[in-house]
C-alpha positions, -999 to +999 in steps of 0.1 A: +000-001+002+013+035-008-005+068-003+001+104-018-019+135-014-036+151-042-042+187-052-071+193-072-079+226-087-113+242-076-131+229-106-115+195-103-132+194-066-164+199-079-161+172-105-147+149-074-177+160-051-204+152-077-188+117-085-189+112-045-223+119-046-233+096-073-213+070-054-233+077-023-266+071-036-256+040-054-241+024-025-273+034-004-294+016-032-276-013-033-276-014+007-316-013+005-316-041-020-294-061-002-313-055+030-347-067+012-331-098-004-319-108+031-352-103+047-365-126+020-340-153+028-347-151+066-385-158+059-378-186+036-387-219+053-359-235+035-335-217+058-349-231+090-347-265+072-310-258+063-300-248+098-318-279+112-290-301+091-264-317+110-230-294+111-204-326+107-166-320+107-153-296+083-154-310+048-173-340+055-204-350+033-227-336+061-209-303+062-213-298+025-246-306+023-256-281+045-237-253+027-249-264-001-287-260+013-273-225+024-261-214-010-294-226-024-314-206-004-293-176-011-294-180-048-332-185-048-335-150-035-307-133-053-286-131-020-251-135-035-223-113-045-226-118-079-263-110-081-258-077-063-229-068-086-253-071-115-279-049-095-250-024-090-242-021-126-277-018-137-279+013-115-259+031-142-284+051-159-293+084-170-269+109-149-253+081-128-238+067-159-214+098-160-206+100-126-202+065-115-179+043-139-184+006-138-158-009-118-167+020-089-205+007-091-196-027-087-171-021-056-199-002-039-222-028-044-198-056-034-194-031+001-233-031+006-237-069+002-205-078+026-221-053+052-256-071+050-239-104+049-217-098+081-251-085+100-269-118+085-245-141+101-238-120+134-204-110+126-213-072+127-238-044+136-268-034+114-256-016+084-262+020+081-272+042+051-248+071+042-263+103+048-258+133+028-238+155+048-214+127+055-209+110+021-188+082+012-149+082+025-136+066-003-140+050-041-118+025-059-116+005-090-114-034-090-083-036-111-055-013-129-076-014-160-102+005-146-115+043-149-096+052-116-057+047-122-025+065-122-016+088-151+018+086-164+036+112-186+072+107-199+075+077-173+066+101-147+034+095-125+017+130-124-018+124-110-049+101-107-065+096-137-107+092-132-119+083-165-107+097-201-092+134-198-097+140-161-067+139-138-060+150-104-026+158-099-005+147-072+009+171-047+045+182-048+074+167-031+087+190-004+108+169+022+136+146+021+112+120+034+085+128+009+117+122-017+121+088-005+086+077-006+079+094-039+109+074-056+094+040-041+059+050-055+076+058-091+092+028-091+063+006-085+043+024-109+069+023-136+070-017-130+035-019-131+030-033-096-001-012-090-032-037-086-059-010-081-064+025-071-084+044-046-092+079-038-098+090-003-118+118+007-112+133+044-126+161+063-102+181+082-118+208+101-137+226+074-119+218+044-119+183+025-089+167+016-083+140-012-052+109-010-047+088-037-041+051-019-024+025-046-026-011-035+007-027-047+016-064-059+049-061-040+058-067-003+055-040+025+089-020+030+111-027+060+114+006+076+127-008+111+148-037+115+131-069+128+146-085+160+145-123+167+134-125+203+100-135+220+078-108+232+052-112+260+025-087+263+001-082+293-024-055+281-043-032+305-070-004+294-044+022+295-009+009+300+012-025+284+036-043+302+065-060+280+089-088+288+113-099+261+144-120+263+164-091+271+141-061+283+114-059+307+094-025+306+061-006+310+047+018+285+014+036+280-010+031+255-015+060+233+008+083+250-002+122+250-036+112+243-053+132+275-049+167+256-070+154+229-095+140+252-097+173+274-105+193+242-133+166+230-148+168+266-151+208+263-167+202+228-192+176+238-203+199+267-205+230+245-228+211+218-246+195+248-254+230+262-264+243+226-286+209+221-306+221+251-309+256+241-320+250+204-342+221+210-357+221+245-387+196+231-360+169+230-357+167+269-381+157+293-388+174+327-357+160+343-333+171+316-329+139+300-328+131+265-359+115+250-357+081+229-362+079+193-351+101+166-337+135+177-360+165+165-330+189+167-327+197+131-326+234+127-290+240+141-277+274+146-242+286+130-225+284+164-238+246+169-229+236+135-194+250+138-192+233+171-204+200+155-179+202+130-150+209+157-164+180+175-159+156+143-124+170+138-114+162+176-126+128+171-105+124+139-074+139+155-078+117+186-081+087+163-052+096+142-030+102+171-041+069+186-032+051+155+003+069+153+010+060+187+002+023+185+022+022+152+052+036+170+050+012+199+046-018+176+078-006+159+096-007+190+081-044+200+091-058+165+126-044+169+127-067+197+109-095+180+080-108+157+067-134+180+040-116+203+023-133+230-008-121+248-040-131+265-069-136+245-093-110+259-129-097+251-121-059+248-158-054+239-163-064+278-139-038+287-158-010+274-184-014+302-160-013+329-132+013+315-154+031+292-130+063+288-098+044+290-110+021+262-122+049+242-088+069+247-064+043+245-080+018+221-064-015+235-086-037+211-070-018+182-037-021+193-043-058+193-057-062+161-027-041+145-001-061+164-015-094+150-014-080+114+021-062+117+036-094+133+023-117+107+037-090+080+072-093+099+073-130+098+059-137+129+025-138+146+005-135+178-001-163+200-034-155+219-038-175+250-068-187+270-068-167+302-093-195+316-070-221+317-035-203+323-047-175+348-015-159+351-028-129+374-033-158+402+000-182+395+035-181+407+066-197+397+065-220+428+032-234+418+008-219+440-025-204+428-041-171+449-067-152+434-061-115+439-086-087+441-080-058+410-068-033+435-039-055+443-012-045+417+014-062+433+023-099+432+036-113+467+038-150+475+050-168+508+079-182+486+092-149+486+087-138+450+077-102+447+070-082+417+045-059+397+014-079+390+009-072+354+047-074+344+048-108+362+019-119+340+037-110+311+067-130+324+045-162+327+031-158+294+065-167+278+061-202+294+026-207+282+020-238+258-008-253+238-011-290+246-038-315+238-059-330+269-073-366+271-105-356+250-085-343+222-091-307+230-064-282+228-058-261+259-033-236+270-013-244+300+016-230+321+048-248+322+053-238+359+090-256+358+102-236+329+088-205+344+107-212+377+139-217+357+137-185+337+130-166+369+160-173+384+180-158+357+159-127+354+165-096+378+144-072+360+108-087+369+114-080+405+103-050+425+072-029+434+056-005+409+056+030+409+030+055+404+046+061+367+057+039+338+092+029+339+100+044+307+079+072+311+095+108+318+106+117+355+080+144+355+049+127+339+017+129+361-011+106+364-043+127+355-077+115+365-108+124+346-132+147+364-168+134+368-190+133+339-217+162+339-218+194+356-208+198+391-243+205+413-248+234+429-249+218+464-214+203+458-202+237+443-215+258+473-199+231+499-164+233+481-165+272+481-175+271+519-145+248+524-121+268+506-134+299+525-129+282+559-093+269+552-085+306+542-098+319+571-078+293+593-048+303+574-056+341+580-059+331+618-027+314+621-008+343+602-022+366+625-031+354+661-052+373+682-038+376+719-060+380+748-062+416+765-049+418+803-081+423+815-090+388+804-059+373+816-062+390+852-100+375+852 
């Protein structure tokens, strides 16, 4: 994958926006048709009969017969990718034919079908139609021979060609790093390694920007050397403990995201005040928002500006988190591409640690780690926490359950270590075995862990209030309580501060008793 910014002229922007609007309507039409066909499949009695068939082992006659029955039901109602691609191509009539090329229409139909199919199989949420203000984020072709491809003049790529005669020029090269990336792109384009092109539309503040993404038939560039060690992780809502063959440290996830979170919280409160002032009918007598569709449609200019700033804050926070995750993963891959971590449910963390999960995105970090480790020649071994219970185990073999507030592992055998770092260390000795019922389970090799612990001196100790690799002046910021502070609590706080100031003033200037009072 290669990416490069585009610099369209004002006239080019108008053409691109019209084509994105045409693509939005095509995708919404394909999405509505996919939903209709999926509903017909669910209402067919043949689907219930196919579900009642025995599953069997993979590739067994029973499994093949069951899969054939499901395909027959989907084909009877046209709920297949081929049928939806044909439907998407049939939408290219009248003005749509001039705005949406054939391959782009088929790609949009495929996106709609896959979204509905994931929802049909219970692998994703309900598909959403794209509204007019937001529109599509990207349009792409199926291969390098489509209407969307790289334009080359005199052997040099000059822009992104979208149909005959319309070229959106690439941004000029400015920095040294851009020169290296541009040389790589020109080399792949000249060698014919571009499989297909994509144009990405992003709203940055109040300005729409465009980028060209090229899917290349070539291995990803190696910008950082990959090590050979085994790296074990113990992931928390906001930190990650790392133990490799030579190092053991604790680092925060998405370091520096607190400033983005503070700005996001201020914008959300401002938009809530504007919502209450602009549409009081949406709230009941207790100040709670009603259920159903929101009736706040006529927004003021200030509210619309706040909404754009809030969307831009979300985009900046997501970009910051992705960049921080990539920087940390590059550091881990420099140690080794073989990663280990517990197989946790990060969706369940959203109920217990909603703000930390939103700000630090541990689930996205694990997904990126699995993808980048596989690209570096390794992988991510996710073991079960139910059979290993590393936070309760010790190298001596004792298993003691600890409350969540206890962050230090202390055992009667004399082992003392930070709880999360010790769990990451034990994860290096987890192996997958087969039990008596031919079931694969993850177990902890206590003897191997004890032998490794005897040679490691960077695991023991008591954790401090800041990460080991963090700066010395790093402070831990706690979130303020959600919502506005009540009047009673604010008055009590002011009264407490006033009494404290009075006490300090009295201590600074003591009042001495008069001689008459002393004599009495």
